C-alpha positions as a Markdown table, in Angstrom:
| # | Residue | x | y | z |
|---|---|---|---|---|
| 1 | Met | 91.3 | 166.6 | 146.6 |
| 2 | Arg | 93.1 | 164.2 | 149.0 |
| 3 | Ile | 93.2 | 160.6 | 147.8 |
| 4 | Pro | 92.4 | 158.0 | 150.5 |
| 5 | Pro | 95.6 | 156.1 | 151.4 |
| 6 | Phe | 93.9 | 152.6 | 150.7 |
| 7 | Val | 93.0 | 153.3 | 147.1 |
| 8 | Asn | 95.5 | 151.5 | 144.7 |
| 9 | Leu | 95.5 | 153.3 | 141.3 |
| 10 | Ser | 97.4 | 150.6 | 139.6 |
| 11 | Ser | 95.1 | 147.7 | 140.4 |
| 12 | Pro | 92.7 | 148.2 | 137.4 |
| 13 | Cys | 95.7 | 148.2 | 135.0 |
| 14 | Gln | 97.0 | 145.1 | 136.7 |
| 15 | Ala | 93.7 | 143.4 | 136.4 |
| 16 | Val | 93.4 | 144.2 | 132.7 |
| 17 | Ala | 96.9 | 142.9 | 132.1 |
| 18 | Glu | 96.3 | 139.7 | 134.0 |
| 19 | Ala | 93.1 | 139.1 | 132.1 |
| 20 | Gln | 94.9 | 139.6 | 128.8 |
| 21 | Cys | 97.7 | 137.3 | 129.9 |
| 22 | Gln | 95.3 | 134.6 | 130.9 |
| 23 | Lys | 93.6 | 135.0 | 127.5 |
| 24 | Leu | 96.8 | 134.6 | 125.7 |
| 25 | Lys | 97.8 | 131.6 | 127.8 |
| 26 | Tyr | 94.4 | 130.0 | 127.0 |
| 27 | His | 94.8 | 130.4 | 123.2 |
| 28 | Ser | 98.4 | 129.3 | 123.5 |
| 29 | Asp | 97.3 | 126.1 | 125.3 |
| 30 | Leu | 94.6 | 125.6 | 122.6 |
| 31 | Asn | 97.1 | 126.0 | 119.8 |
| 32 | Gly | 99.5 | 123.7 | 121.5 |
| 33 | Ala | 96.9 | 121.0 | 121.9 |
| 34 | Ala | 95.8 | 121.4 | 118.3 |
| 35 | Met | 99.4 | 121.2 | 117.1 |
| 36 | Ser | 99.8 | 117.9 | 119.0 |
| 37 | Thr | 96.4 | 116.5 | 117.9 |
| 38 | Ile | 97.0 | 117.2 | 114.2 |
| 39 | Pro | 100.0 | 114.9 | 113.8 |
| 40 | Arg | 98.4 | 112.1 | 115.8 |
| 41 | Ser | 95.2 | 112.3 | 113.6 |
| 42 | Ile | 97.3 | 112.3 | 110.4 |
| 43 | Leu | 99.4 | 109.3 | 111.5 |
| 44 | Ser | 96.5 | 107.4 | 112.8 |
| 45 | His | 94.7 | 107.7 | 109.5 |
| 46 | Ala | 97.8 | 107.0 | 107.4 |
| 47 | Glu | 98.6 | 103.8 | 109.4 |
| 48 | Ser | 95.0 | 102.6 | 108.9 |
| 49 | Leu | 95.4 | 102.4 | 105.1 |
| 50 | Pro | 96.7 | 99.4 | 103.2 |
| 51 | Glu | 100.3 | 99.4 | 101.9 |
| 52 | Gly | 100.7 | 102.3 | 99.4 |
| 53 | Gly | 97.8 | 104.2 | 100.6 |
| 54 | Leu | 98.1 | 108.0 | 100.0 |
| 55 | Val | 97.4 | 110.8 | 102.4 |
| 56 | Ser | 97.2 | 114.6 | 101.5 |
| 57 | Pro | 97.3 | 117.7 | 103.6 |
| 58 | Lys | 93.9 | 118.7 | 102.1 |
| 59 | Glu | 92.3 | 115.8 | 103.9 |
| 60 | Phe | 93.0 | 117.4 | 107.3 |
| 61 | Leu | 92.2 | 121.1 | 106.9 |
| 62 | His | 89.2 | 120.6 | 109.2 |
| 63 | Leu | 91.7 | 120.1 | 112.0 |
| 64 | Gly | 93.5 | 123.5 | 111.7 |
| 65 | Ser | 95.0 | 126.0 | 109.4 |
| 66 | Arg | 96.9 | 125.0 | 106.2 |
| 67 | Ala | 100.1 | 126.2 | 107.8 |
| 68 | Ala | 99.5 | 124.0 | 110.9 |
| 69 | Val | 98.7 | 121.0 | 108.8 |
| 70 | Asp | 101.7 | 121.5 | 106.6 |
| 71 | Gln | 103.9 | 121.8 | 109.7 |
| 72 | Ala | 102.5 | 118.5 | 111.0 |
| 73 | Phe | 103.3 | 116.7 | 107.7 |
| 74 | Ser | 106.8 | 118.2 | 107.7 |
| 75 | Arg | 107.3 | 117.0 | 111.2 |
| 76 | Leu | 106.1 | 113.5 | 110.6 |
| 77 | Thr | 108.3 | 113.3 | 107.4 |
| 78 | Lys | 111.4 | 114.5 | 109.4 |
| 79 | Glu | 110.7 | 111.8 | 111.9 |
| 80 | Gly | 110.5 | 109.1 | 109.3 |
| 81 | Lys | 106.9 | 108.3 | 110.0 |
| 82 | Leu | 105.7 | 109.5 | 106.6 |
| 83 | Leu | 107.4 | 109.5 | 103.2 |
| 84 | Arg | 106.8 | 112.4 | 100.8 |
| 85 | Val | 106.1 | 110.7 | 97.5 |
| 86 | Gly | 105.3 | 113.7 | 95.4 |
| 87 | Arg | 103.8 | 117.2 | 95.7 |
| 88 | Gly | 101.0 | 117.0 | 98.2 |
| 89 | Ile | 101.0 | 113.2 | 98.6 |
| 90 | Tyr | 102.5 | 111.0 | 101.3 |
| 91 | Val | 102.6 | 107.4 | 102.3 |
| 92 | Thr | 103.6 | 105.4 | 105.5 |
| 93 | Pro | 106.7 | 103.3 | 105.2 |
| 94 | Val | 106.3 | 99.5 | 105.6 |
| 95 | Ser | 107.8 | 97.9 | 108.7 |
| 96 | Ser | 109.2 | 94.4 | 108.8 |
| 97 | Arg | 111.8 | 92.4 | 110.9 |
| 98 | Phe | 114.4 | 93.7 | 108.3 |
| 99 | Gly | 113.6 | 97.3 | 109.0 |
| 100 | Thr | 111.5 | 99.8 | 107.1 |
| 101 | Arg | 111.1 | 100.2 | 103.4 |
| 102 | Ala | 109.0 | 102.2 | 100.9 |
| 103 | Pro | 105.7 | 100.8 | 99.8 |
| 104 | Ala | 105.7 | 98.7 | 96.5 |
| 105 | Pro | 105.4 | 101.0 | 93.5 |
| 106 | Glu | 102.5 | 99.3 | 92.0 |
| 107 | Lys | 100.5 | 99.8 | 95.2 |
| 108 | Val | 101.3 | 103.5 | 95.4 |
| 109 | Val | 100.3 | 103.8 | 91.7 |
| 110 | Gln | 97.0 | 102.0 | 92.3 |
| 111 | Ser | 96.3 | 104.4 | 95.1 |
| 112 | Leu | 97.1 | 107.3 | 93.0 |
| 113 | Ala | 94.7 | 106.1 | 90.3 |
| 114 | Val | 91.9 | 105.8 | 92.9 |
| 115 | Gln | 92.6 | 109.2 | 94.5 |
| 116 | Ser | 93.0 | 111.1 | 91.3 |
| 117 | Gly | 90.4 | 109.3 | 89.2 |
| 118 | Glu | 92.9 | 108.7 | 86.4 |
| 119 | Val | 93.5 | 105.6 | 84.4 |
| 120 | Val | 97.0 | 104.3 | 85.4 |
| 121 | Thr | 98.5 | 101.2 | 83.7 |
| 122 | Pro | 101.9 | 99.5 | 83.4 |
| 123 | His | 104.1 | 100.7 | 80.5 |
| 124 | Gly | 104.1 | 98.9 | 77.1 |
| 125 | Ala | 107.4 | 97.3 | 77.9 |
| 126 | Asn | 105.9 | 95.7 | 81.1 |
| 127 | Ala | 102.9 | 94.7 | 79.1 |
| 128 | Ala | 105.0 | 93.0 | 76.4 |
| 129 | Asn | 106.9 | 91.0 | 79.0 |
| 130 | Ala | 103.8 | 90.0 | 80.8 |
| 131 | Leu | 102.1 | 88.8 | 77.6 |
| 132 | Gly | 105.2 | 86.8 | 76.6 |
| 133 | Leu | 106.1 | 88.9 | 73.6 |
| 134 | Thr | 109.6 | 89.7 | 74.9 |
| 135 | Gln | 112.0 | 88.3 | 77.6 |
| 136 | Gln | 113.4 | 91.8 | 78.2 |
| 137 | Val | 112.7 | 92.9 | 81.8 |
| 138 | Pro | 112.2 | 96.7 | 82.1 |
| 139 | Ile | 114.8 | 98.3 | 84.5 |
| 140 | Arg | 112.9 | 101.5 | 85.2 |
| 141 | Glu | 109.5 | 101.8 | 86.9 |
| 142 | Val | 107.3 | 103.5 | 84.3 |
| 143 | Tyr | 103.5 | 103.8 | 84.3 |
| 144 | Leu | 101.1 | 105.4 | 81.8 |
| 145 | Thr | 98.3 | 107.7 | 82.9 |
| 146 | Ser | 95.4 | 109.6 | 81.4 |
| 147 | Gly | 96.5 | 112.5 | 83.7 |
| 148 | Arg | 99.6 | 114.6 | 83.8 |
| 149 | Ser | 103.1 | 113.3 | 83.8 |
| 150 | Arg | 105.0 | 113.4 | 87.2 |
| 151 | Lys | 107.7 | 111.5 | 89.1 |
| 152 | Leu | 107.1 | 109.7 | 92.4 |
| 153 | Ser | 109.9 | 109.3 | 94.9 |
| 154 | Leu | 109.8 | 106.1 | 96.8 |
| 155 | Gly | 113.0 | 105.9 | 99.0 |
| 156 | Arg | 115.9 | 105.1 | 96.6 |
| 157 | Tyr | 113.6 | 104.4 | 93.7 |
| 158 | Glu | 112.0 | 106.9 | 91.3 |
| 159 | Val | 108.8 | 106.0 | 89.5 |
| 160 | Thr | 107.8 | 107.8 | 86.3 |
| 161 | Val | 104.1 | 108.3 | 85.6 |
| 162 | Lys | 103.8 | 109.4 | 82.0 |
| 163 | His | 100.8 | 110.9 | 80.2 |
| 164 | Ala | 99.7 | 108.6 | 77.4 |
| 165 | Pro | 97.4 | 109.3 | 74.4 |
| 166 | Arg | 93.8 | 108.3 | 74.8 |
| 167 | Trp | 93.9 | 105.5 | 72.3 |
| 168 | Met | 96.6 | 103.7 | 74.3 |
| 169 | Leu | 94.3 | 103.5 | 77.4 |
| 170 | Ala | 91.0 | 103.1 | 75.6 |
| 171 | Leu | 90.7 | 99.4 | 76.2 |
| 172 | Gly | 91.4 | 99.7 | 79.9 |
| 173 | Gly | 93.6 | 97.7 | 82.2 |
| 174 | Gly | 92.7 | 94.2 | 81.0 |
| 175 | Gln | 94.6 | 92.0 | 78.7 |
| 176 | Ala | 93.2 | 93.6 | 75.5 |
| 177 | Gly | 94.4 | 97.0 | 76.8 |
| 178 | Ala | 97.7 | 95.5 | 77.7 |
| 179 | Ala | 98.0 | 94.1 | 74.2 |
| 180 | Val | 97.5 | 97.6 | 72.7 |
| 181 | Arg | 100.3 | 99.1 | 74.8 |
| 182 | Ala | 102.6 | 96.1 | 74.1 |
| 183 | Leu | 102.0 | 96.4 | 70.4 |
| 184 | Ala | 102.8 | 100.2 | 70.6 |
| 185 | Trp | 106.0 | 99.4 | 72.4 |
| 186 | Met | 107.0 | 96.6 | 70.0 |
| 187 | Gly | 106.3 | 98.9 | 67.0 |
| 188 | Pro | 105.3 | 98.3 | 63.4 |
| 189 | Thr | 108.3 | 96.2 | 62.6 |
| 190 | His | 107.2 | 93.4 | 65.0 |
| 191 | Val | 103.5 | 93.8 | 64.9 |
| 192 | Arg | 102.5 | 90.8 | 62.9 |
| 193 | Glu | 104.5 | 88.2 | 64.8 |
| 194 | Ser | 103.3 | 89.9 | 68.0 |
| 195 | Leu | 99.7 | 89.6 | 66.9 |
| 196 | Ala | 100.1 | 85.9 | 65.9 |
| 197 | Ala | 101.3 | 85.2 | 69.4 |
| 198 | Leu | 98.6 | 87.2 | 71.0 |
| 199 | Arg | 95.9 | 85.4 | 69.0 |
| 200 | Arg | 97.2 | 82.2 | 70.5 |
| 201 | Thr | 97.5 | 83.3 | 74.1 |
| 202 | Leu | 94.8 | 85.8 | 74.7 |
| 203 | Pro | 91.5 | 84.5 | 76.0 |
| 204 | Ser | 88.9 | 84.7 | 73.2 |
| 205 | Thr | 87.0 | 87.4 | 75.0 |
| 206 | Glu | 90.1 | 89.6 | 75.1 |
| 207 | Trp | 91.0 | 88.9 | 71.6 |
| 208 | Gln | 87.5 | 89.9 | 70.5 |
| 209 | Ala | 87.8 | 93.1 | 72.5 |
| 210 | Leu | 91.1 | 93.9 | 70.8 |
| 211 | Thr | 89.7 | 93.3 | 67.3 |
| 212 | Ala | 86.4 | 95.2 | 68.0 |
| 213 | Gly | 88.4 | 98.3 | 69.3 |
| 214 | Arg | 90.8 | 98.5 | 66.5 |
| 215 | Ala | 89.0 | 101.5 | 64.9 |
| 216 | Gly | 90.3 | 103.8 | 67.6 |
| 217 | Leu | 93.9 | 102.7 | 67.2 |
| 218 | Pro | 96.7 | 104.1 | 64.9 |
| 219 | Ser | 96.3 | 102.9 | 61.3 |
| 220 | Trp | 99.3 | 100.7 | 61.3 |
| 221 | Met | 98.0 | 98.7 | 64.3 |
| 222 | Ala | 94.4 | 98.7 | 63.1 |
| 223 | Arg | 95.5 | 97.3 | 59.8 |
| 224 | Ala | 97.6 | 94.5 | 61.3 |
| 225 | Ile | 94.9 | 93.5 | 63.8 |
| 226 | Gly | 92.3 | 93.3 | 61.0 |
| 227 | Glu | 94.6 | 91.2 | 58.8 |
| 228 | Glu | 95.3 | 88.8 | 61.7 |
| 229 | Ala | 91.6 | 88.6 | 62.6 |
| 230 | Thr | 90.7 | 87.6 | 59.0 |
| 231 | Arg | 93.3 | 84.8 | 58.8 |
| 232 | Gly | 91.8 | 81.3 | 58.8 |
């Protein structure tokens, strides 16, 4: 059979190849657009938060694959637009006329407590200083938590978040709870003079909360609180 000279046998193959090429280009353009949109969305959200506000890759999985989101976080971190505080948590640096700095540790810790649902409070050494039981100023940034222990990296500073027993956090973040943590740090040797000072300086409602909650505290502390409460 003689093939007509005007028939081009390669044209169907070329058409299929061109269609596949266009399809690949289309998906490539979509992926490129998504990759540029994800960092912008992350940064826009992060910058809308108050100082110390935390962002996590899990918040942005609706924008793309986990790999794409992780890549966006990595890129923003390398560019200095985000700081990696710990595993899976990031913050934006604070800008001022003196340059940029990491957020204040207490603000990051507050955000961590909100995000994780944990109780997070200052360490007993900080509580003792704040309540006037010691003039010693803690050098290291240490916080106590009802959750797991971990370390947070804030620029040049490292913040330790340490798991604490339930009794140490049972009275919460108010002055009564701070008094428990301060007494634990001061120890049995100084508990009586510490309690005498606390009785003078704590508001009556906080002192009552401390005495009412002593049944859940270690025996040495509960005994000393009871003895101070019964003094005239």
